[in-house]
C-alpha positions in Angstrom: 138.4 139.3 10.4 136.6 139.5 7.1 137.2 142.4 4.7 134.4 144.3 3.1 134.0 143.9 -0.7 131.5 146.1 -2.5 129.7 144.8 -5.6 127.5 146.2 -8.3 126.1 144.1 -11.1 125.6 145.1 -14.8 121.8 145.6 -14.8 120.8 149.1 -15.9 117.3 150.5 -16.6 117.9 154.2 -16.4 120.8 156.8 -16.5 121.3 156.5 -12.7 122.4 152.9 -13.2 124.9 153.2 -15.9 128.5 151.9 -15.4 130.0 155.3 -15.0 127.7 156.1 -12.1 128.3 152.7 -10.6 132.1 153.3 -10.6 131.5 156.5 -8.7 129.2 154.8 -6.2 131.7 152.1 -5.6 134.4 154.7 -4.9 132.2 156.3 -2.4 130.9 153.2 -0.7 134.4 151.8 -0.3 135.5 155.0 1.3 138.3 155.7 -1.1 138.2 159.4 -0.6 139.8 158.9 2.8 142.8 157.4 1.1 143.6 160.5 -0.8 145.8 163.2 0.7 144.9 166.8 -0.1 147.2 167.9 -2.9 148.8 164.5 -3.0 149.8 162.6 -6.1 147.5 159.6 -6.6 148.6 156.8 -9.0 145.8 155.0 -10.9 147.5 151.7 -11.6 146.1 150.2 -14.8 147.0 148.1 -17.8 146.7 150.0 -21.0 146.4 146.8 -23.1 148.7 145.3 -25.8 148.3 146.4 -29.4 145.9 143.9 -31.0 143.8 143.3 -27.9 140.7 145.2 -26.9 139.5 143.6 -23.6 141.4 146.1 -21.4 139.4 148.4 -19.1 137.4 150.9 -21.1 138.9 154.4 -20.5 135.4 155.7 -20.2 135.1 153.7 -17.0 138.5 155.0 -15.7 137.4 158.7 -16.0 135.0 158.6 -13.1 137.9 157.4 -10.9 140.0 160.4 -12.0 137.0 162.7 -11.3 136.5 161.2 -7.8 140.2 161.6 -6.9 140.1 165.2 -8.0 136.9 165.8 -5.9 138.8 164.2 -2.9 141.6 166.7 -3.3 144.2 164.5 -5.0 146.1 164.9 -8.2 145.6 161.7 -10.3 147.8 160.2 -12.9 147.5 156.9 -14.8 150.4 154.6 -14.7 151.9 151.2 -15.5 155.4 149.8 -15.9 157.0 148.8 -19.2 156.7 145.1 -20.3 159.4 142.6 -20.2 158.0 141.1 -23.4 158.6 142.3 -26.9 155.5 144.1 -28.1 153.9 147.5 -28.0 154.8 148.3 -24.3 158.5 147.3 -24.2 159.7 150.9 -23.7 158.1 154.2 -22.6 157.6 155.7 -26.1 155.9 152.6 -27.5 153.9 152.2 -24.2 152.6 155.8 -24.3 151.6 155.5 -28.0 149.7 152.3 -27.2 147.9 153.9 -24.2 146.8 156.9 -26.4 145.7 154.7 -29.3 143.6 152.7 -26.8 141.8 155.8 -25.7 143.8 156.8 -22.6 144.3 160.3 -23.9 144.0 163.4 -21.8 140.8 164.4 -23.6 139.1 161.2 -22.5 140.5 160.5 -19.0 141.5 164.0 -17.9 144.7 162.9 -16.4 148.3 162.4 -17.6 149.8 159.0 -18.3 153.1 158.4 -16.5 155.1 155.2 -17.2 156.3 154.3 -13.8 159.7 152.8 -14.4 161.3 155.3 -16.8 162.3 155.0 -20.4 163.9 151.6 -20.1 163.2 150.5 -16.6 165.8 152.6 -14.9 163.4 154.4 -12.5 163.3 151.8 -9.8 163.6 151.5 -6.0 164.5 148.5 -4.0 162.0 147.6 -1.3 163.0 145.4 1.6 160.5 142.6 2.4 162.6 139.7 3.8 160.2 136.9 2.7 160.5 133.4 1.5 161.6 134.1 -2.1 162.8 137.7 -2.0 164.7 139.8 0.5 164.1 142.9 -1.7 161.8 143.7 -4.6 162.4 146.1 -7.5 159.4 148.4 -7.6 159.0 151.2 -10.2 159.9 154.6 -8.9 156.8 156.5 -9.7 154.7 153.9 -7.9 156.8 154.2 -4.8 156.8 158.0 -4.8 153.0 158.4 -5.3 151.2 159.4 -2.1 148.3 157.0 -2.6 147.1 154.6 -5.3 143.9 153.2 -6.8 144.4 149.9 -8.5 142.1 149.2 -11.4 142.3 145.6 -12.6 140.6 143.7 -15.4 139.8 140.3 -14.0 140.6 137.6 -16.5 142.5 134.3 -17.0 146.3 133.9 -17.2 148.3 131.0 -18.5 150.8 130.9 -15.6 148.9 132.6 -12.7 145.5 131.0 -13.5 143.8 134.3 -13.3 144.9 137.9 -13.0 143.3 140.5 -10.7 144.5 143.0 -8.1 147.4 140.9 -6.9 148.9 140.3 -10.3 148.3 143.9 -11.3 150.3 145.0 -8.3 153.0 142.3 -8.7 153.9 142.5 -12.3 152.5 145.9 -13.1 154.4 147.7 -10.3 157.8 146.1 -11.1 160.4 147.1 -13.7 161.7 144.6 -16.2 164.3 143.2 -13.7 161.5 142.7 -11.1 159.3 141.0 -13.7 162.1 138.6 -14.6 162.7 137.8 -10.9 159.1 136.9 -10.5 158.9 134.6 -13.5 162.1 132.7 -12.7 161.0 129.9 -15.0 162.6 128.1 -18.0 160.3 126.8 -20.7 161.1 123.7 -22.6 160.2 122.7 -26.2 158.6 119.3 -27.0 160.2 118.5 -30.3 157.4 116.0 -31.2 154.8 118.9 -31.0 157.0 121.7 -32.4 156.0 122.6 -36.0 159.0 124.8 -36.6 156.8 127.8 -37.5 159.2 130.3 -35.8 156.5 132.2 -33.9 158.3 131.8 -30.6 161.6 132.9 -32.3 160.0 136.3 -33.3 158.3 136.7 -29.9 161.3 136.1 -27.6 162.4 139.4 -26.1 165.9 138.0 -25.4 166.6 136.4 -28.7 167.0 133.1 -26.8 165.2 130.9 -29.3 166.4 129.7 -32.7 165.3 127.1 -35.2 167.6 124.1 -35.5 166.7 121.4 -38.0 163.2 123.0 -38.2 162.6 122.7 -34.5 162.7 125.5 -31.9 165.6 125.4 -29.4 165.8 127.5 -26.3 169.2 128.9 -25.1 168.8 128.5 -21.4 171.6 130.9 -20.7 169.7 133.7 -22.4 166.2 132.7 -21.4 164.6 135.0 -18.7 161.6 132.7 -18.1 159.0 135.3 -19.2 156.8 132.7 -20.7 155.9 134.7 -23.8 156.9 131.8 -26.1 154.4 129.5 -24.3 151.6 132.1 -24.9 152.2 132.5 -28.6 153.1 128.9 -29.6 150.2 127.8 -31.9 151.1 124.1 -31.4 151.3 124.4 -27.6 154.7 122.7 -27.9 156.4 124.8 -25.2 155.9 124.3 -21.4 157.6 124.4 -18.1 157.9 121.6 -15.6 154.5 122.5 -14.0 153.6 121.9 -10.4 156.2 123.3 -8.1 157.3 126.0 -10.5 153.9 127.5 -10.9 153.1 127.2 -7.2 156.3 129.2 -6.5 155.4 131.6 -9.2 152.1 132.6 -7.4 154.1 133.1 -4.2 156.6 135.4 -5.9 153.6 137.4 -7.3 152.2 137.8 -3.8 155.5 138.9 -2.3 156.0 141.5 -5.0 152.4 142.7 -4.5 153.1 143.3 -0.9 156.3 145.2 -1.8 154.3 147.4 -4.2 152.1 148.7 -1.3 154.6 148.5 1.5 154.9 152.3 1.9 151.2 153.1 1.5 149.5 151.7 4.6 145.8 152.6 4.4 146.3 154.6 1.2 145.5 152.0 -1.5 142.1 151.1 -2.9 141.2 148.4 -5.4 138.5 148.0 -8.1 138.2 144.8 -10.1 136.3 145.0 -13.4 134.6 141.6 -14.1 133.9 142.5 -17.7 135.1 140.7 -20.8 136.5 137.9 -18.6 138.7 136.4 -21.3 141.1 133.3 -20.9 144.3 135.3 -21.4 146.2 138.2 -19.9 145.8 141.6 -21.5 149.5 141.4 -22.4 148.8 139.2 -25.4 148.1 140.9 -28.7 144.6 139.5 -29.1 141.3 139.2 -27.1 139.5 135.8 -27.0 135.8 135.4 -26.4 134.7 135.8 -22.8 134.2 132.7 -20.7 131.3 134.1 -18.7 128.8 136.9 -19.2 129.8 140.2 -17.7 129.5 139.9 -13.9 130.0 143.4 -12.5 132.4 145.6 -10.6 133.9 145.1 -7.2 135.8 147.4 -4.8 137.7 146.9 -1.6 140.7 148.0 0.4 141.9 144.4 0.6 143.4 142.9 -2.6 143.2 139.3 -1.4 139.6 139.5 -0.4 138.8 141.3 -3.6 140.4 138.7 -5.8 138.8 135.9 -3.8 135.3 137.4 -4.2 136.0 138.0 -7.9 137.1 134.4 -8.4 134.0 133.1 -6.5 131.6 135.2 -8.6 133.2 134.1 -11.9 133.0 130.5 -10.9 129.3 130.9 -10.0 128.5 132.5 -13.3 127.1 130.6 -16.2 129.8 129.4 -18.5 130.0 130.2 -22.1 132.4 129.0 -24.7 132.5 125.3 -23.6 134.6 124.6 -26.7 137.5 126.0 -24.7 137.3 122.9 -22.5 138.5 119.5 -23.8 137.3 116.2 -22.3 140.4 115.9 -20.1 139.6 119.1 -18.3 135.9 118.6 -17.5 136.9 117.7 -13.9 137.7 121.4 -13.3 134.2 122.6 -14.4 133.7 124.3 -11.0 136.9 126.3 -11.4 136.7 128.0 -14.8 140.3 129.2 -14.9 141.6 125.8 -13.8 139.6 124.3 -16.6 141.3 126.5 -19.2 144.8 126.4 -17.6 144.8 123.0 -15.7 148.4 123.3 -14.6 148.0 126.6 -12.8 147.5 127.2 -9.1 145.7 130.6 -8.9 144.1 130.1 -5.5 147.5 129.5 -4.0 148.4 133.2 -4.6 145.4 134.1 -2.4 146.4 131.6 0.4 150.0 132.7 0.3 149.0 136.4 0.2 146.9 135.9 3.3 149.9 134.1 5.0 152.3 137.0 4.4 149.8 139.7 5.5 148.8 141.1 2.1 145.1 140.6 3.1 142.5 138.0 4.0 140.5 135.6 1.9 137.5 136.1 4.2 135.1 138.7 2.9 131.7 140.3 3.4 130.1 140.9 0.0 128.1 144.1 0.1 125.8 144.6 -2.9 125.1 148.3 -3.7 
């Protein structure tokens, strides 16, 4: 059976059509008020952005979700888990400072920010799932303990997942550092012919697993956790994994963790994807590239698989901008914009596998409001 996905575009000719109003209308049309328990704690799962980036969801467009949760009788709080990478979200103190500097202050969003996995990832619960890759998943404690959850996702590209939406937001964002490492489970390799010995990957590695030997980067496989940050920051694109099977399995691990994140919240989770500033990279990187398509709109659903499928379809139907991102070898992926940018990824497999394990369905009814 197809799931309902509600859509609003970005056209506005009067105050009743602004984005804040549209977020409130999406909340209502998707029936999210029925997910909220009277007096219950409602997590708003969001990514606060990495210092240096600016394409994360605008806090002004988060405030109407906070207001709607309060109107529905819930007690909202904004939340995310600490990053496994080095950077501005590696521990709770840095993470909170980043969130506030990016505008997620109480005076703007009218809700507290709670980092879900504790100071250094110690607030975690093991969730039994008994699936192909994981018997259990390590989910941040404050996510588990929340009565309900509204998941707000910036839909954009990702160098390993192909694209990031609701599923990736659940999977990585609801796991502590150990859970994130479990999902990556990959080991990058350096091509010495491409390596320029700049040391960018050395500085970026959160495990100090990379060193320069004879002016070439060398990865200590015993220390490497497979987070992939070195691949993201390498200016020469000299670091990669053995693509194909590894990245297919990566998308499956994402889907399994996403399922674990909502396992104890049957019929109490809603999702909104923001198809604005659709950039090639994850919001975890400390920059924001130019968008690959014009702003598409906002979508909401109770089904994360249907929501991500609809989001992917709308981005792929949109007019492309920034064709310089595509070299001649990648023109064959012109119909799949994320595949064109990240040709070794398998983003749609996450949707197929998510459907197979019961996370949701790829079939959807797109309802324009």
